[in-house]
C-alpha positions in Angstrom: -66.6 15.0 -6.7 -64.2 12.9 -4.6 -65.2 9.2 -4.2 -65.6 8.0 -0.7 -65.9 4.3 -1.4 -64.1 1.7 -3.5 -65.8 0.2 -6.5 -66.6 -3.0 -4.6 -68.2 -1.1 -1.8 -70.4 0.9 -4.2 -71.4 -2.3 -6.0 -72.3 -4.1 -2.8 -73.8 -1.0 -1.1 -73.1 0.3 2.4 -70.4 -0.5 5.0 -71.6 -4.2 5.2 -73.2 -4.8 1.7 -74.8 -7.8 0.4 -73.3 -9.4 -2.7 -75.1 -8.9 -5.9 -77.7 -11.6 -6.4 -77.4 -12.8 -2.8 -78.3 -12.1 0.8 -75.9 -10.5 3.2 -72.4 -12.0 3.8 -71.1 -12.9 7.2 -68.3 -11.2 9.0 -65.7 -13.7 7.8 -66.7 -13.2 4.2 -66.7 -9.4 4.5 -63.2 -9.6 6.0 -62.0 -11.1 2.7 -64.0 -8.7 0.6 -62.6 -5.7 2.4 -59.2 -6.6 1.0 -60.6 -5.3 -2.3 -61.3 -1.9 -0.6 -57.9 -1.1 0.8 -56.4 2.2 -0.2 -53.5 2.3 -2.6 -50.1 1.5 -1.1 -47.0 3.6 -1.4 -45.3 1.0 -3.6 -44.2 1.3 -7.2 -47.6 0.4 -8.6 -50.9 -1.5 -8.0 -51.0 -5.1 -7.1 -53.2 -7.4 -9.2 -55.9 -7.4 -6.5 -55.9 -3.6 -6.3 -56.1 -3.4 -10.1 -59.1 -5.7 -10.0 -60.8 -3.6 -7.3 -60.2 -0.4 -9.3 -61.7 -1.9 -12.3 -64.8 -3.4 -10.7 -68.2 -1.9 -11.8 -71.6 -2.2 -10.2 -73.1 -5.7 -10.7 -69.7 -7.3 -11.2 -69.9 -9.8 -8.3 -72.2 -12.9 -8.1 -72.9 -15.2 -5.2 -74.1 -18.7 -6.1 -74.8 -21.8 -4.0 -73.8 -25.3 -5.1 -74.9 -28.6 -3.7 -73.5 -32.0 -4.5 -76.5 -34.3 -3.8 -77.1 -34.7 -7.6 -73.4 -34.6 -8.9 -70.5 -32.3 -9.1 -70.2 -28.6 -9.6 -69.7 -28.8 -13.3 -66.8 -26.3 -13.7 -63.2 -26.4 -15.0 -60.8 -23.4 -14.4 -57.4 -22.2 -15.4 -55.8 -20.3 -12.6 -59.1 -19.1 -11.0 -60.7 -18.2 -14.4 -63.6 -20.5 -15.4 -62.7 -22.3 -18.7 -65.7 -24.7 -19.0 -69.2 -25.1 -17.5 -71.7 -27.8 -17.6 -74.3 -29.4 -15.4 -75.0 -27.5 -12.1 -72.7 -24.6 -13.0 -74.4 -24.1 -16.4 -77.9 -24.3 -14.7 -76.9 -21.6 -12.1 -75.7 -19.3 -15.0 -71.9 -19.5 -14.5 -70.1 -18.2 -17.6 -66.8 -19.0 -19.1 -64.3 -16.2 -18.2 -65.7 -15.5 -14.7 -63.2 -15.6 -11.9 -63.6 -17.6 -8.7 -63.1 -15.1 -5.9 -64.4 -16.6 -2.6 -65.6 -20.0 -1.5 -67.5 -20.2 1.7 -66.3 -16.8 2.8 -62.6 -17.4 2.1 -60.5 -15.6 -0.6 -59.0 -18.0 -3.0 -55.3 -17.6 -3.7 -54.9 -20.2 -6.4 -56.5 -23.0 -8.5 -55.4 -25.7 -6.2 -56.9 -24.1 -3.2 -60.2 -23.7 -5.0 -60.2 -27.3 -6.1 -59.4 -28.5 -2.5 -62.3 -26.4 -1.0 -64.8 -27.7 -3.6 -63.5 -31.3 -3.2 -64.0 -31.1 0.5 -67.6 -29.8 0.1 -68.4 -32.6 -2.4 -67.0 -35.3 -0.1 -69.2 -33.9 2.7 -72.3 -33.5 0.6 -72.8 -30.1 1.8 -73.9 -26.8 0.3 -71.1 -24.4 -0.6 -71.2 -20.8 -1.5 -69.0 -19.4 -4.4 -68.6 -15.7 -5.1 -67.5 -15.0 -8.8 -66.2 -11.8 -10.3 -68.3 -11.3 -13.4 -66.7 -8.1 -14.8 -64.7 -9.3 -17.8 -63.0 -5.9 -18.3 -61.7 -6.0 -14.7 -60.6 -9.6 -15.0 -58.6 -8.8 -18.2 -57.0 -5.9 -16.5 -56.0 -8.1 -13.5 -54.6 -10.7 -15.9 -52.6 -8.2 -17.8 -51.0 -6.9 -14.6 -50.3 -10.5 -13.4 -48.6 -11.2 -16.7 -46.5 -8.1 -16.4 -45.5 -8.9 -12.9 -44.6 -12.5 -13.9 -42.5 -11.2 -16.7 -40.8 -8.8 -14.4 -40.2 -11.6 -11.8 -38.7 -13.8 -14.6 -36.4 -11.0 -15.7 -35.2 -10.6 -12.1 -34.7 -14.4 -11.8 -32.7 -14.5 -15.1 -30.6 -11.6 -13.8 -29.6 -13.8 -10.9 -28.8 -16.9 -12.9 -25.1 -17.6 -13.5 -23.5 -16.8 -16.8 -22.6 -19.9 -18.8 -18.9 -18.8 -18.9 -16.8 -15.6 -18.7 -17.4 -15.0 -22.5 -21.2 -15.0 -22.1 -22.6 -12.1 -24.3 -24.5 -10.6 -21.4 -21.4 -10.7 -19.2 -19.3 -9.0 -21.9 -22.0 -6.4 -22.3 -21.7 -5.5 -18.6 -18.0 -5.3 -18.8 -18.1 -2.9 -21.8 -20.4 -0.6 -20.0 -17.9 -0.2 -17.2 -14.5 -0.7 -18.9 -13.4 0.7 -22.3 -10.0 0.6 -23.8 -8.1 3.8 -22.9 -4.9 3.4 -24.9 -1.6 1.5 -24.7 1.1 2.3 -22.1 4.2 1.1 -23.9 6.6 0.3 -21.0 5.4 -2.5 -18.7 7.2 -0.9 -15.7 4.9 2.2 -16.2 1.7 0.2 -15.7 1.4 0.8 -12.0 -1.9 0.8 -10.2 -3.5 3.2 -7.6 -5.8 2.3 -4.7 -8.7 4.0 -6.5 -8.2 1.8 -9.6 -8.1 -1.3 -7.4 -11.2 -0.2 -5.6 -12.9 0.2 -9.0 -12.2 -3.5 -9.8 -13.4 -4.6 -6.3 -16.6 -2.6 -6.6 -17.4 -4.0 -10.1 -16.7 -7.6 -9.0 -18.7 -7.3 -5.8 -21.8 -6.0 -7.6 -21.8 -8.6 -10.3 -20.1 -11.7 -8.9 -23.4 -13.3 -7.9 -23.6 -14.5 -11.6 -20.0 -15.8 -11.7 -19.0 -19.2 -10.9 -15.5 -20.6 -10.0 -14.2 -21.9 -13.3 -11.3 -24.0 -11.9 -11.6 -27.8 -11.7 -12.2 -29.4 -8.3 -8.6 -30.7 -8.3 -7.4 -27.0 -8.2 -10.1 -25.1 -6.3 -12.3 -26.1 -3.4 -14.9 -23.5 -4.7 -15.1 -25.2 -8.1 -18.5 -24.6 -9.7 -19.7 -22.5 -6.7 -21.3 -19.1 -7.0 -18.7 -16.4 -6.2 -19.0 -14.0 -3.4 -16.7 -11.0 -2.6 -15.9 -12.4 0.8 -13.9 -15.3 -0.7 -13.2 -14.1 -4.2 -9.5 -14.4 -5.1 -7.4 -13.0 -7.9 -7.8 -16.0 -10.0 -11.5 -15.5 -10.0 -11.2 -11.9 -11.1 -8.6 -12.8 -13.7 -11.0 -15.4 -15.3 -14.1 -13.2 -15.2 -12.7 -9.7 -15.8 -9.1 -9.5 -16.8 -9.2 -12.1 -19.6 -12.5 -11.1 -21.3 -12.1 -7.4 -20.9 -8.5 -7.3 -22.4 -8.9 -9.8 -25.2 -10.2 -7.5 -27.9 -7.2 -5.1 -27.7 -4.8 -7.6 -26.3 -4.0 -5.0 -23.6 -3.5 -5.0 -19.9 -6.2 -4.5 -17.4 -4.6 -1.2 -16.4 -4.9 0.0 -20.0 -8.7 -0.5 -19.7 -8.6 2.2 -17.0 -5.9 4.7 -18.2 -3.6 5.5 -21.0 -1.2 7.5 -18.8 2.1 6.1 -17.6 2.1 5.4 -13.8 5.6 4.6 -12.6 5.4 2.7 -9.3 6.7 3.7 -5.9 6.3 0.1 -4.6 6.2 -3.3 -6.1 3.6 -5.8 -4.8 4.2 -9.5 -4.4 1.2 -11.6 -3.5 -0.4 -15.0 -4.1 -3.3 -15.1 -6.6 -5.1 -17.5 -4.4 -5.3 -14.9 -1.7 -8.6 -13.1 -1.2 -9.0 -9.9 -3.1 -10.2 -8.0 0.0 -7.3 -9.2 2.1 -4.7 -7.9 -0.3 -6.5 -4.6 -0.5 -6.7 -4.4 3.3 -3.0 -5.2 3.6 -2.1 -2.5 1.1 -4.1 0.0 3.1 -2.2 -1.0 6.2 1.1 -0.5 4.4 0.1 2.9 3.2 -0.9 3.9 6.8 2.3 2.6 8.4 4.5 4.2 5.7 2.5 7.4 5.7 1.9 7.1 2.0 -0.5 9.3 0.0 -3.8 7.9 -1.3 -2.5 8.1 -4.9 0.6 6.0 -4.2 1.2 3.7 -7.2 2.0 0.0 -6.7 3.1 -2.3 -9.6 1.0 -5.4 -9.6 1.5 -8.0 -12.3 -2.2 -8.7 -12.4 -2.9 -5.3 -13.7 0.3 -4.6 -15.7 0.8 -7.7 -17.8 -1.0 -8.3 -21.0 -2.5 -11.8 -20.7 -3.2 -12.3 -24.4 0.3 -11.2 -25.6 3.7 -12.9 -25.4 5.0 -12.4 -21.9 8.5 -11.4 -20.8 8.1 -12.8 -17.3 10.3 -16.0 -17.6 13.6 -15.4 -19.3 17.1 -16.6 -18.9 18.4 -13.1 -18.2 16.4 -12.0 -15.2 17.3 -8.4 -15.8 15.1 -8.5 -19.0 11.9 -9.7 -17.3 9.0 -7.4 -16.6 9.4 -8.2 -12.9 13.0 -6.8 -12.8 12.0 -3.7 -14.8 9.2 -2.9 -12.5 11.3 -3.5 -9.4 14.0 -1.2 -10.8 11.4 1.5 -11.5 10.1 1.2 -7.9 13.8 1.5 -6.7 13.4 -2.0 -5.2 10.8 -0.9 -2.6 9.0 -4.3 -2.2 5.8 -5.1 -0.4 5.0 -8.8 0.2 1.4 -9.5 1.3 1.1 -12.8 3.2 -2.2 -14.6 3.1 -3.9 -15.5 6.4 -5.1 -18.9 7.5 -8.4 -20.0 6.0 -10.6 -23.1 6.4 -8.7 -24.7 3.5 -5.1 -23.3 3.8 -2.6 -22.5 6.5 -1.2 -19.0 6.8 1.7 -18.1 4.6 0.8 -20.1 1.4 2.8 -17.4 -0.5 6.0 -18.9 0.8 5.1 -22.3 -0.8 4.2 -20.9 -4.3 6.9 -21.0 -7.0 5.5 -18.0 -8.9 5.6 -15.8 -5.8 9.2 -16.7 -4.9 10.4 -16.5 -8.4 9.0 -13.0 -8.6 10.6 -12.0 -5.3 13.9 -13.3 -6.4 14.4 -10.5 -8.9 15.5 -8.2 -6.0 18.2 -10.5 -4.6 21.1 -8.7 -6.3 19.9 -5.2 -5.6 22.0 -3.5 -2.8 19.2 -1.1 -1.9 16.2 -3.4 -1.5 13.6 -2.3 1.1 11.4 -5.2 2.0 8.1 -4.8 3.9 6.0 -7.8 4.8 2.3 -7.5 5.8 0.3 -10.4 7.2 -3.4 -10.4 6.6 -6.0 -11.3 9.2 -9.0 -13.6 9.2 -11.2 -11.3 11.2 -12.5 -8.3 9.3 -12.1 -6.1 12.4 -8.5 -7.0 13.0 -5.6 -5.0 11.6 -2.9 -6.7 9.6 0.6 -6.8 11.1 3.7 -5.5 9.3 7.4 -6.1 9.7 10.2 -4.0 8.2 13.9 -4.4 8.2 14.4 -0.9 9.6 12.3 1.8 11.2 9.8 3.8 9.1 10.4 7.6 8.6 7.8 8.3 11.3 9.5 6.0 13.7 12.9 7.6 13.0 11.5 11.0 13.8 10.1 9.6 17.1 13.6 8.1 17.8 15.3 11.4 17.1 13.0 13.3 19.6 13.0 10.6 22.3 15.6 7.9 22.5 14.1 4.4 22.2 10.6 5.8 21.3 11.0 4.8 17.6 12.3 1.3 18.5 9.4 0.8 20.9 6.9 1.9 18.2 8.5 -0.6 15.8 8.3 -3.4 18.3 4.7 -2.7 19.2 3.9 -2.7 15.4 5.6 -6.0 14.8 4.8 -8.1 18.0 1.6 -9.5 16.5 3.4 -10.9 13.5 3.2 -14.7 13.7 6.4 -16.5 14.9 5.2 -19.6 13.1 4.8 -17.7 9.9 8.4 -16.4 10.1 9.6 -19.9 10.7 7.8 -21.1 7.6 9.6 -18.4 5.5 13.0 -19.4 7.0 12.4 -23.0 5.8 11.6 -22.0 2.2 12.9 -24.5 -0.4 12.6 -23.7 -4.1 12.4 -27.3 -5.2 9.4 -28.1 -3.0 7.4 -25.0 -4.1 4.0 -25.6 -5.8 2.7 -24.3 -9.1 -0.5 -25.2 -11.0 1.1 -25.5 -14.5 3.9 -28.0 -14.9 5.1 -26.3 -18.1 5.6 -23.1 -16.2 7.4 -25.0 -13.4 9.9 -26.3 -15.9 10.5 -22.9 -17.4 10.9 -21.2 -14.1 13.4 -23.8 -12.7 15.3 -23.8 -15.9 15.5 -20.0 -15.8 16.9 -20.3 -12.2 19.4 -22.9 -13.3 20.4 -20.9 -16.4 19.3 -23.6 -18.8 17.3 -23.4 -21.9 13.6 -23.0 -20.9 12.4 -25.9 -22.9 15.0 -28.4 -21.7 14.0 -31.3 -19.5 13.7 -30.3 -15.9 16.4 -31.2 -13.4 15.0 -31.9 -10.0 18.3 -30.9 -8.3 20.7 -28.0 -9.1 23.1 -25.9 -7.2 21.3 -22.8 -8.4 18.1 -24.0 -6.8 19.9 -24.2 -3.4 21.4 -20.8 -3.9 18.1 -19.1 -4.6 16.5 -20.9 -1.6 19.2 -19.7 0.7 19.2 -16.1 -0.6 15.4 -15.9 -0.3 15.5 -17.2 3.3 18.2 -14.6 4.1 16.2 -11.8 2.5 13.2 -12.7 4.7 15.5 -13.1 7.8 16.6 -9.4 7.7 13.0 -8.3 7.5 12.2 -10.4 10.5 15.4 -9.4 12.3 14.2 -7.1 15.1 10.9 -9.0 15.5 12.9 -12.1 16.4 15.9 -10.7 18.1 14.1 -8.4 20.5 12.5 -11.3 22.2 13.9 -13.0 25.3 16.3 -15.9 24.9 14.5 -17.6 27.8 11.5 -18.2 25.5 12.2 -21.6 24.1 10.1 -21.2 20.9 11.5 -17.8 20.2 15.1 -19.0 21.0 14.7 -21.8 18.5 13.6 -19.3 15.8 16.5 -17.0 16.8 18.9 -20.0 16.1 17.2 -20.6 12.8 17.7 -17.0 11.9 21.4 -17.2 12.6 21.7 -20.4 10.6 19.9 -18.7 7.7 22.2 -15.7 7.6 25.4 -17.9 8.0 24.4 -20.0 5.1 24.2 -17.0 2.7 27.8 -17.0 1.4 26.9 -14.6 -1.4 25.9 -11.6 0.8 28.6 -8.9 0.9 27.1 -6.1 3.0 25.0 -6.4 6.2 23.5 -4.2 8.9 22.6 -5.9 12.2 20.8 -3.9 14.8 20.6 -5.1 18.4 20.3 -1.7 20.0 18.4 -1.5 23.4 17.4 -5.2 23.3 17.4 -7.3 26.5 19.9 -10.0 27.4 22.6 -8.1 25.4 25.6 -10.3 26.1 23.6 -13.5 25.2 22.4 -11.8 22.1 25.9 -10.8 21.1 27.0 -14.5 21.5 24.1 -15.6 19.3 25.0 -12.9 16.8 28.5 -14.1 16.6 27.2 -17.5 15.2 25.4 -16.0 12.3 27.9 -13.8 10.4 27.9 -14.8 6.7 31.4 -15.9 5.7 31.6 -13.8 2.6 30.9 -10.4 4.2 33.0 -7.5 3.1 31.1 -4.7 5.0 29.4 -5.1 8.4 27.6 -2.5 10.5 26.6 -3.4 14.1 24.4 -1.4 16.4 25.2 -2.5 19.9 24.0 0.4 21.9 23.1 -0.1 25.6 23.4 -3.9 25.7 25.3 -3.9 29.0 28.4 -5.4 27.3 31.6 -6.0 29.2 35.2 -6.4 28.1 35.0 -10.2 27.9 32.3 -10.0 25.1 34.7 -8.3 22.7 37.2 -11.1 22.1 34.4 -13.5 21.1 32.9 -11.0 18.7 36.3 -10.3 17.0 37.0 -14.0 16.7 33.6 -14.6 14.8 34.1 -11.8 12.3 34.4 -13.0 8.7 38.1 -13.3 7.6 37.5 -11.4 4.4 35.8 -8.4 6.1 37.1 -5.1 4.9 34.9 -2.4 6.6 33.5 -2.6 10.1 31.3 -0.1 11.9 30.3 -0.7 15.6 28.1 1.6 17.6 28.8 0.9 21.2 27.4 3.9 22.9 25.9 3.5 26.3 27.8 0.3 27.3 29.2 2.0 30.4 31.0 -1.2 31.6 33.3 -1.3 28.5 36.9 -0.3 29.2 40.0 0.0 27.2 40.9 -3.6 27.7 37.7 -4.7 25.8 38.7 -2.5 22.9 42.2 -3.8 23.0 40.9 -7.4 22.8 38.7 -6.5 19.8 41.6 -4.8 18.1 44.0 -7.8 18.7 41.8 -10.3 16.8 40.3 -8.2 13.9 40.4 -9.8 10.5 43.7 -9.3 8.7 42.1 -7.9 5.6 40.2 -5.2 7.5 40.9 -1.7 6.0 38.4 0.5 7.8 37.2 0.6 11.4 34.7 3.0 12.7 33.8 2.7 16.5 31.4 4.9 18.5 32.5 4.8 22.0 30.6 7.6 23.6 29.1 6.9 27.1 31.5 4.0 27.8 34.3 3.8 30.2 36.9 3.9 27.5 39.7 6.5 27.8 39.6 9.8 25.9 42.6 8.8 24.0 40.8 5.7 22.6 37.7 7.7 21.8 39.7 10.3 19.9 41.0 7.5 17.7 37.8 5.5 17.5 37.3 6.0 13.7 41.1 5.5 12.9 42.0 1.8 12.6 45.7 2.3 12.2 45.9 5.1 14.7 44.2 3.1 17.3 46.4 0.1 16.7 49.5 2.2 17.0 48.3 3.9 20.2 47.6 0.5 21.8 51.1 -0.7 20.8 52.8 2.4 22.1 51.0 2.1 25.5 51.9 -1.5 25.7 55.6 -0.7 25.2 55.7 1.9 27.9 55.0 -0.2 30.9 54.3 -3.7 32.3 50.7 -4.8 32.8 48.8 -6.2 35.7 45.6 -8.2 35.2 42.9 -8.0 37.9 40.0 -10.5 38.0 36.8 -9.7 39.9 33.1 -10.3 40.3 30.9 -7.2 40.4 27.2 -6.5 40.4 25.7 -5.0 37.2 22.8 -2.6 37.0 20.5 -5.5 36.1 21.5 -7.2 39.4 23.6 -9.9 37.8 27.1 -10.7 38.9 29.6 -10.0 36.1 33.0 -11.5 35.7 35.5 -8.8 35.0 39.0 -8.7 33.8 40.9 -5.4 34.0 44.5 -4.6 33.0 46.5 -1.8 34.4 49.9 -0.4 33.8 52.7 -0.8 36.4 55.2 2.0 36.5 58.8 1.0 36.0 60.6 1.5 39.4 63.4 4.1 39.4 67.0 2.9 39.0 69.2 3.0 42.1 
């Protein structure tokens, strides 16, 4: 037979029952009592009050009236359970173990509330009505459930408390459940990391970091002692709480806790460990998208590849022996630099002020085939990071092949949000002013750069420091080249940075080969003059792309005069400069460096004669042709001012041959 009423209803009888041993209760009292008669909720289990309701038997409630004209109520209680009776309570038959349920029609929530209600009644010398639960079995069931819920709440509270340190036993147990040693990967350069493996680290950290605290002292970190959150967690935090404790037993790398298979890298990642974990990951995803890379593309990241508990090969006198150089070689010197965004504590581009980051990047300086991509993170989660590259991506090249200037436009649109201030910061980089946390590591790195024993006393100044500073600035300058040079020279801020760019390149006396692309940029003649101020003096090979710059004959002599004197190979693409005539090429040829051995010109779509175009890739043939033409006849020079397609007046100088008059 299905029950139609709760235990309390059956005990009290009817829809509006009277309490056992009492007359009827008012509406207010019944409202409280009806809480006992609610149906079971859809939760995980019964609440203490529901458990009490289900355990009540007939005759388990008692309503008693207390008056205070002759003294107090005579009860003591623990929680709401009566623990002692005397005087009036004893006379009324109250027993130890009963539970105070209602006072004057109000449900009691705790002992303090019951004490306050009875205290008020005593002060007012009025009669008060108390309803007791007298069913000891029901009370014990409720207490048992309360104890269970309190234990559960305490367990949940403890689960939110911070671990004492990264080697806390419970923290180590969590790590062991997720990461187990997979096996050693012998070659450090084969310990690359996939995006999926990085995501695994991020997910683990996000789910558990509420119990982690920043371990760094307040002199190092502004988050010192604070509970960590994935939104501001950096690589130092993950290193302290995951990399160090997880790899210690086997003295392995973090990568070896996820796989035992060699993973040779396609790209090498340089980033600042103080940058947010999520920012680096976001920038890597942008890089993969721009470069059209597969999801399983492997990046070499020192954080994952190095073994923190083993002797490191990261600072050596011979840079070619370091783990950084080995990994860069394995990636064919495809380098990705992730630049940190501005935060409430740091300005953008802190990476360019960190000694470790710049030392790491310096290992690619002697590689002739370095491909440098720089991605700048964003503060806003919805904003996409910006990325600059020295040359067009493969997708942009395909666009350019299909539609002239389309690839260049796509590159310009991609790079236009990259901060001008950030580029200027990189172009002012100085090794001696870079920061590092550990002074011992600073001494070792600077001694390595200076080619001195690592343990020797540090020299604050050295020629090798200056050399590395200049070369790092030059490396960044070529990555920023199109982003800076496509802008208008009339923009004062941009023009200042353009001048800084030229100064940076000119200072690099060690660079031997250079490609400088100005194709399709505005203010072509002005850009060419600017370009002429920035040629590195030690260049042996130079490639210039000067397509469609509206160049005229007079621009060529200045270009030739500025070419490095030791230059041996020169390539100039001049297609589309339809105002260029033979005289401009002759001026160029007349002032070429004396050591030049090879010249390759592309003179299509210019006003240069077919004879010149036929010899455009023949240095000596073109020189001979010019000399032969000069010997055949006298020359006449014509000066004129003519309008250009851009509506500017152009000063032109033209030379023509005069026929020798016939003898009489």
